[in-house]
VOPAGU-2260 file (C-alpha; in pm, 1 decimal, decimal comma):
REM VOPAGU-2260
SITE   aa  ch    i         X         Y         Z
SITE  MET   A    0       0,0       0,0       0,0
SITE  GLN   A    1     130,9     341,2     -85,4
SITE  GLU   A    2     111,5     619,6     169,9
SITE  GLY   A    3    -216,3     801,5     139,1
SITE  ASP   A    4    -417,9     514,6      -4,7
SITE  LEU   A    5    -626,3     456,8     308,4
SITE  GLN   A    6    -672,1     833,0     343,5
SITE  SER   A    7    -830,7     841,1      -1,8
SITE  LEU   A    8   -1094,9     590,9     113,2
SITE  VAL   A    9   -1178,5     726,6     457,6
SITE  SER   A   10   -1261,0    1072,4     587,0
SITE  PRO   A   11    -994,9    1222,8     815,7
SITE  ASP   A   12   -1218,4    1202,7    1122,0
SITE  ARG   A   13   -1265,6     824,8    1076,1
SITE  LEU   A   14    -911,2     733,4     970,0
SITE  GLU   A   15    -773,9     647,3    1314,6
SITE  GLY   A   16   -1074,7     431,7    1402,7
SITE  VAL   A   17   -1057,0     244,8    1072,7
SITE  ALA   A   18    -682,1     186,9    1110,0
SITE  GLU   A   19    -738,2      45,8    1460,2
SITE  ALA   A   20   -1019,8    -177,4    1335,1
SITE  LEU   A   21    -799,7    -312,4    1055,1
SITE  ARG   A   22    -522,1    -381,6    1305,3
SITE  ASP   A   23    -766,1    -569,1    1530,7
SITE  ILE   A   24    -901,0    -773,9    1237,9
SITE  LEU   A   25    -546,2    -873,3    1140,7
SITE  TRP   A   26    -442,9    -967,3    1494,6
SITE  ASP   A   27    -763,9   -1166,2    1545,2
SITE  SER   A   28    -684,9   -1361,5    1228,0
SITE  PHE   A   29    -345,3   -1456,0    1373,6
SITE  VAL   A   30    -500,8   -1562,6    1702,9
SITE  ARG   A   31    -762,6   -1772,3    1526,3
SITE  ASP   A   32    -497,7   -1946,5    1315,0
SITE  GLY   A   33    -234,2   -1971,0    1585,6
SITE  ALA   A   34      -2,0   -1834,7    1318,1
SITE  LYS   A   35     336,6   -1679,0    1380,0
SITE  LYS   A   36     342,6   -1301,7    1326,5
SITE  THR   A   37     635,2   -1271,1    1088,5
SITE  GLU   A   38     690,2    -950,0     895,6
SITE  ALA   A   39     610,8   -1129,2     568,9
SITE  GLU   A   40     287,1   -1279,7     703,8
SITE  ILE   A   41     172,1    -951,9     855,2
SITE  LYS   A   42     232,8    -781,0     521,0
SITE  ARG   A   43      53,2   -1058,1     329,0
SITE  ARG   A   44    -252,1   -1044,7     552,7
SITE  PHE   A   45    -259,4    -665,7     550,5
SITE  THR   A   46    -240,5    -664,7     170,5
SITE  LEU   A   47    -534,3    -907,3     153,0
SITE  CYS   A   48    -730,6    -704,3     405,1
SITE  TYR   A   49    -663,3    -375,9     229,1
SITE  SER   A   50    -754,1    -522,9    -109,3
SITE  ILE   A   51   -1088,4    -643,9      22,1
SITE  PHE   A   52   -1148,1    -309,6     195,6
SITE  ARG   A   53   -1071,5    -116,4    -122,9
SITE  THR   A   54   -1297,5    -339,4    -334,1
SITE  LEU   A   55   -1590,5    -302,5     -95,6
SITE  ARG   A   56   -1540,8      72,7     -58,2
SITE  CYS   A   57   -1468,3     166,2    -421,0
SITE  ASP   A   58   -1651,5     -91,9    -629,1
SITE  PHE   A   59   -1955,8    -146,5    -406,2
SITE  GLN   A   60   -1966,3     186,1    -216,0
SITE  TRP   A   61   -2023,5       8,8     113,9
SITE  SER   A   62   -2030,0     207,9     435,5
SITE  LEU   A   63   -1737,5     179,8     674,2
SITE  PRO   A   64   -1938,8      -3,7     943,0
SITE  ARG   A   65   -2058,7    -258,7     688,3
SITE  ILE   A   66   -1706,5    -314,7     556,3
SITE  LEU   A   67   -1553,3    -352,6     900,5
SITE  ASP   A   68   -1832,4    -585,6    1009,8
SITE  THR   A   69   -1791,3    -822,7     713,7
SITE  LEU   A   70   -1417,4    -790,8     652,8
SITE  PRO   A   71   -1312,5   -1061,5     902,2
SITE  GLY   A   72   -1524,8   -1320,2     719,8
SITE  TYR   A   73   -1397,1   -1222,8     376,6
SITE  LEU   A   74   -1038,5   -1221,0     504,5
SITE  ARG   A   75   -1096,9   -1569,9     645,4
SITE  CYS   A   76   -1212,7   -1686,3     300,7
SITE  GLU   A   77    -897,4   -1543,5     141,0
SITE  LEU   A   78    -673,4   -1705,7     401,4
SITE  GLU   A   79    -838,7   -2043,2     347,6
SITE  GLY   A   80    -820,7   -2013,3     -32,2
SITE  MET   A   81   -1197,1   -1990,2     -75,1
SITE  SER   A   82   -1370,7   -1750,9    -309,7
SITE  TRP   A   83   -1607,7   -1489,7    -176,5
SITE  GLN   A   84   -1857,2   -1251,7    -327,7
SITE  PRO   A   85   -1979,8    -935,5    -158,1
SITE  SER   A   86   -2337,9    -957,6     -45,3
SITE  GLU   A   87   -2577,3    -795,2    -287,0
SITE  ARG   A   88   -2833,9    -723,9     -17,5
SITE  ALA   A   89   -2948,9    -363,9     -21,8
SITE  ILE   A   90   -3032,2    -369,9     348,5
SITE  TRP   A   91   -2766,5    -447,6     606,2
SITE  LEU   A   92   -2773,0    -447,5     985,9
SITE  PRO   A   93   -2455,5    -447,9    1191,8
SITE  ASN   A   94   -2366,7    -756,5    1395,4
SITE  GLU   A   95   -2361,3    -550,1    1713,3
SITE  ILE   A   96   -2647,5    -317,2    1782,5
SITE  PRO   A   97   -2569,6     -60,5    2054,3
């Protein structure tokens, strides 16, 4: 990822929260797999995560909450070598309702 790419997808006031959410999604994927956090594996998983994020944001114009809610599942598919397709549902409810 080049510097500024995430900034082009997220408003400045949401950038820190999105970056933290992406970090948490990545770390949770390591915990779930029991995988070693090598520099190469962190970079690989981040690249996958960012690619999915960019696709959902740019190609499907999904909201940030929707992306962050579904990203762990799509990342899991990528890590397990399974294909995934973004949901075409027009209505979406977050997994956690405050």
